[in-house]
N, C-alpha and C positions, 0 to 999 in steps of 0.2 A: 510256480509263482511264490515269492517270499511272502510271509505273513507278518503282521504287526503284533506288538504286544497286546493290543486290543483284541486281535483275532484269537490269540492263544487263550487269553482270559475268558473270552466269550464261549469257549468250549468247556470251561470248567463248570461242573454241576453246583459248585458252592459259591461262585462269584456272580454278583448281580450289579448291573448298572442302575444307579438311581438318578443320574442326570447326565446329559450329553449335549454338547454344543459343537456344531461343525462350522469352522471359520473359513473353509474353502482353501484352495491352493495347497493341499497337502497338510492341513493343520486342523486338529480337533481336540476337544477337552472332554474327559469323562470322569465322573465321580462314581466310585465303586464301593461295595461292601463285600467282604469275603470272610470265610471261616472254615477251619478244619479241612485242609486239603493240601495238595501239592500242585505246582505249576512249573513248567519248564519253557523258557523262551529260547528257541533255536535260531540263531542268526536273524533276529527280527528286522523287519523293514522299518525305516524311519527312526528318528531319535525319540526317546521317551524320558520325560522328567516327571518325578513322582514326589508327592508330599503325603506323609501319614497325618491324617486329620484327627482321628480318634483311635486309641488303642495302638497295636503294633508290637507290643512286647512279646506276643506269641508268634511273631513272624520271623523266620530265620532264613538267611541265604546259605544254602547247603554247599554251594561250590566256592564259598569264601570263608570256610572255617566255622560255619554255623553261627555267625554273629546275628544278634537279635535287634529288632527295630524298637521304636518308641514314638510317641506322639511328637510331631514336629520334625521328624527325620526326613532328609531329602535324599533321593536316589537319582542318579543320572545314568541312563543306559543308552550309550551311543549306538547308532545303527550298526547291526551286525554283531554286537556283543551279546553272547548267550549267557543265561543264568538259570539257576534252579532254586525254587523257594518252597518252604514248608510253612503252613499256617495252622496253628494249634488253638487259636482264640479269635473271636470276631474282631474285625477292625475296619476302619473306613479310610479311604485314600482318594486322592485326585491324580489323574494322569494327564499330561500334555503330550500329544503325539504330533510331531512336526517333521516334514521331509527335509532332507539335507539341502535341497535347492531353496526352499522357503527360509530355512534358518540362516544359511549363508548369504542369501540375498538381503535379508533383513539386517544381518550383521554388517555387510558392506555399506548399505545405505545409512545405517545409524552411525557407524564409526568413520564413514567416508574413507574407506580403505579397501585393499584387496581382500576378497572373501577367504583366500587361503590363509590369512592371518588369524582366523578364528581358532581359539584354543578351547577344545572341548574334551574333557577327560571323564572316564567312568568314575562314579562315586556311589558308595553304599552307606546309607544311614549317616549322611554328613550333616554338619551344622553349617547352614548357609542362609543367613537372614534375608538376603536379597532374593534368592530363588524361592525361599519359603513364603515371603510376602507376595510375590508374583503368583505363585501357585495357589495360594489361599484366595487371592482375588479371582483367579480363573475358576476356582471351585464355586465361588459365589455367582460368577457370571453364568456358569452352566446351570446352576440351580434356579437362576432367575431369567434364563434365556436372554442374556444381555450381551450381544456381540460387541458393543462399543466398549464396555468395561473389559471384555476379554482382550480386545485389540490393544487397549491401553496398557493392560497388565503385561501382555506379550512384548510390547515395545520396551517397557521398562526392564523386563528380564534380559532381553537381548542387549540393551544398553549397558548392562552390568557385566557382560561377558568380557573376559580378558583377551588380550591380543598376544600372539606369539611374535618372537623376534626372528622371523625367517629372512634369509638373505635373498629376497626376490630380485631377480635380475632383468625382468621384462614386465611390460604392461604399464598402463597409466592409471593413476588414481581416479575414482569416480568423478570428482569435481573437475578434473582436467578434461575427462571425456565429455562431460556436460558442456564445458566451455567450447570444446571443439565442435560438438554437435550444433550449438547455437551459432558458431561462426560459419559453419558450412551452410546452415539454413539461410543465413543472411547474405551469402555469397555463392549462389547457385550457378554462377557462370564458371564452367569448368576451366577455361583458359586462365581466368583470374586466380583460381585456386592453385593451379600448377605454377604460374609465375611467382606467386607469393611463397609457396613451399620450397621452390628451388633456391631461395635465399636462406633457408634454414641451415644452421651449422651442421647438423647431422641429417644428411639427406637419405639415409637408409632407415630412418625411423618408421616403424609401422604404427599407424594410427587407426584404431578401431572406432567405428561410428555406429554400431548397433544394427545397421542394415548392410554394411559392406566394409571392406578393409582396403585402405589406400596405402600405396607404397610410393615413396618419392625416390626415383632412381637418379 
């Protein structure tokens, strides 16, 4: 079974959780303190977003040339991306752990688009005001046990994610699927559905409804 970044940190004798908030559905927030040690993340489960709250100049990423952190630095560790770190001075940081399904589902709903368009890249000690602001709010939410603030901060973060320009050749956008679902609910007479759909120009279109897939032949 794959382990998350939280699991790896939890085995470190020098890392300590000072606040934690579970948002359910594969998403949680943790505020950590760490000092003087090493930690390696081997193909971790879930995506991890990190913000250095205090300190960080004594933290280096060994597998990326030994670059050092600083207060306000943002790291993005996509699922499966390994890394190795050395800590030589105390620092405090917040982590957001989120499953791929939860992240992509939120992205698709927020941007009303195919989840495959989500553009997520690894980043180490980056400057990103939007992510930093959201992670700082998540830190406060964890420290105050405030899930509403956390959900609001998470939604704002996902809203700022970029979209890729992928040549998607199939599938319907979420708002079209919702309209189809509403139409089917209002016209549950199967014969009526078939008579209407046979008049569509593209009678080989596949239409997904959340509980079944219809094909007009």
